[in-house]
N, C-alpha and C positions, 0 to 999 in steps of 0.2 A: 572515417565515420561521414553519414551523411550530412550537409549542411543546407539539402533544398527544407524550402519549406513547404513539404508534401502533405496530401489532405489523408488525415489518420485512418480511411476506406480505401486508400489507394495504395498501400504500400507493398513492394514487391517484397519475397523472403530476403533477399538482399539490406531491404532500407529495413525493415522489420530488425532484423539481426543486428543494425547499426544501429536503430533507436532502443533497442532492449540491453544492449551493449552483451550479448550473446554473439554466439557462432551459427550460421545456417544449419551445421551437422545438428548442434543442440536442438533449435528449432525442428528440425525433422525426425528428431528422434523423440522428443516429447510428443512429437503429433502420432508418430507410432505408438506410444503408451496411452494414446486417449487423453494427456493431458490438454493438448491446445483442440478444438474446433478446426475443421477442415476450411481452407481459405475460399473462398469466393472465385469463381475461375471465371475469368474477362477476356478478353481478346486475344487472339493468338493460345488458347489455353492455359493461358498466364496467371496462377496462384495471386488472389489480392488478399492484402490481410488487414484487421482494422484495429479498432480502439480496444475491441474486447482481448485480442491477441495480447497486445501491448501488458493492458491489465493482467492479465492471467500469469506471462510472463515475470512480471513484478512479484505477483506474490508467489510464485515457484520462488524468486530468490529469497523472499522472506523467510518464508516457512524452510528453505534451507541454510538460511542464519542462525534461525531457531535449533540447528544440527536435525529435522526432520529427515528421515530416509528418505527415499524415493515412493517407497512402498506406501507409507505415511502420508507423501504429498497426496498420493493418488487417491487413498481413502479419501483424505480432506477433502479434495475438490470435488469427490463424487457425491458428498454430502451436501452438496451448493445444490442450488436448482436449476435446471437445463438453459431455462432460457434468463440466467441473472445480467444483468446486466454490465458494462465497465463500470460504470458509477458504482454498483456496489462491489464489487472489486475491488476496486479502490478501497473502500471502508474498509472493507476486510484487510485488504492490505496494511493501511495505518493505524488498523487495532492492533495488527500480527508484531508489525515495528515496535509499535509501543513497549513490546516486552525486551525488545533488544536493547543491550547497551547503549551509550551516546557514541555514534561514529562519525567522522567528518571525510571527505576524500578533498586532496587536495586536486585542483583541475582550471586548464587554463580557459579562457572565455572560447577559444575554438571548440576545446573540447566538450565544453558544457552548453554550446549549442548545438553539435552534435548529437549530442545526449537529449536534448529535448526535442530535434527535430525542426529548427528554428532561429534566425537570428534574433537577437537581445539587443534592443536599445541601450542606452546610459540609464535613461528613467525607468527603465524595466527591470534593470540589476538595482537601482536604489531601491525600488519597490521590493525586489527579491532580498535585500538586503535587510528591511524594516518588516520584513514576516520572518527572519530568521533562519531564509534558507541559505543564505552564505553568507560569508564574512570574507571582507577584502583583506589581501595581505599588502608588506611592502612591495609586491610587483604589482601594479596596475592591472597585469594582464593576467593573473592567479588569484583565484578564490579557494578558498574551504567551503566546501557543500556540507548540508547534511542529504546522504541519498535517500533518505528514508520522505523527506518534502520537496525533491527537486521537481516531480512532476505536478503534485498536486500545487505547488508554488506556480507553478505557470502557465496551469489551467486557470488559476485564481487571477493571473493578469488580463484573462478575457471576460471576467464575472463582471457585469456592469453595477457595480458597489461602488461605493468608496475604501480605501486604503483603511481608512476608519474603522468604518465597518467591520472591515475582514479580519482586525486586531482585535477588535472584541470580542468577536466572535470566537477567534481563535482562545482568546484568555477565560471567555466560559465553558470550549471544551476542555482546557487543561485543570480547571479547577475541579469541573465535576469528575471528570478522568481519575486525577489524583485522589479524590475521596471513594471513589468504586474500587480505584486498588489498593487502598488504607483497608478500607473495610471488609477486601475479600482476603485480602493477607491476614487481617486479626480472625479471622473467622476460619480461614484455613488451619494457621497455628492454634487455634484455641480448640478445635473442634477434631482436628486432626494431626496434628505432630504432637503436641502434650501428651496425649494417652501412649506415644512410643517414648516419650524421655527417658523413661527407666528400662529403656531396652535399648538404649543407645550405644551400651557396651557388646551391640551384636551385630558385627559391620553389614550382615549382611539383610536385617532388617533397616539398617542406615539409608543403605543402597539403595531398598527396595522403596523408600519414603522419598527418597529425590528422585526417584525415574516416575513415584506414581505424581510430586510435583512440576516434571517436566512434559507429562502425558497431558496433564489437565490443562496446561495455559491452551493449546488451542481450543479445546472444549471450550471454555471462559471466553475464549474472542470469540467464536460463533455468538454464545449466549449473548454477551455485550452486542455486537452487532444485531440480531435479530431484537432485542429489547428496545435498541435506540431507533431501528427504522420502525419499529411499531408505534412507538411514543410520538415519532417525529408525525407519521401519519393521522395520528391522532390530532396531535397539535393544529396541523396544517385544516383538518377538517372543521377543525374548533373557530381557525382564524378566517378563513375561508367558509362559509355556509351558504351562500347563495350561489357560487358559482365552482368550478371544479379546479380543486387544490391544485398547486401547479406542481408539475413532475421534474425531478434531476433528469438532467440531460445525460447522454452515455458519451458525449464528446470530451 
């Protein structure tokens, strides 16, 4: 694994593979299928990869964890804007990950640093622990890590706002996302599942309903992301009426 703190827009294919936790062969395969944009060609005709490639690989991984086939992932990515930023891809990934059951990976400090592409100080590890990104074990060099939060947590380390503000924002997101999930689940059960209850004895219809639920999840994810982005833009315009609203960075 790469341990160098390499700029995200200057990664070779080997460094990209190490950061994303995949093989070079996988990256080349995804590129031939159009799942990844081509790299920037630098000196000596060496391809250079950036934050967008990392974010796309992370999103593909989450969609695969959802059980989506490669063809379904291709269709999902094709519906995204051509100029979508790494920041927006990260939002998609975060929302997709919310459909997944809680998973925890056990990793050493060195493996964690290789995964995120930078060394982590003791203070930064404490901040990641406070954000519930990782949990310490009896071995001081081994952590239990939430794979869906690792990259986001490390990026937040460089945001110039207090730890308290980050944790407060996390609570707001959790509260409202849970509320949306409850209401959407209630609506699906009331409007879609209940009419089929008398047909539960028909195995084919039951399987069809389960399949419908699985296929609806990516569509709901995209609807939530779009609605959230539009709401954020409106709120920023209201908060900064006399100046240009700040735009999220893609780093």
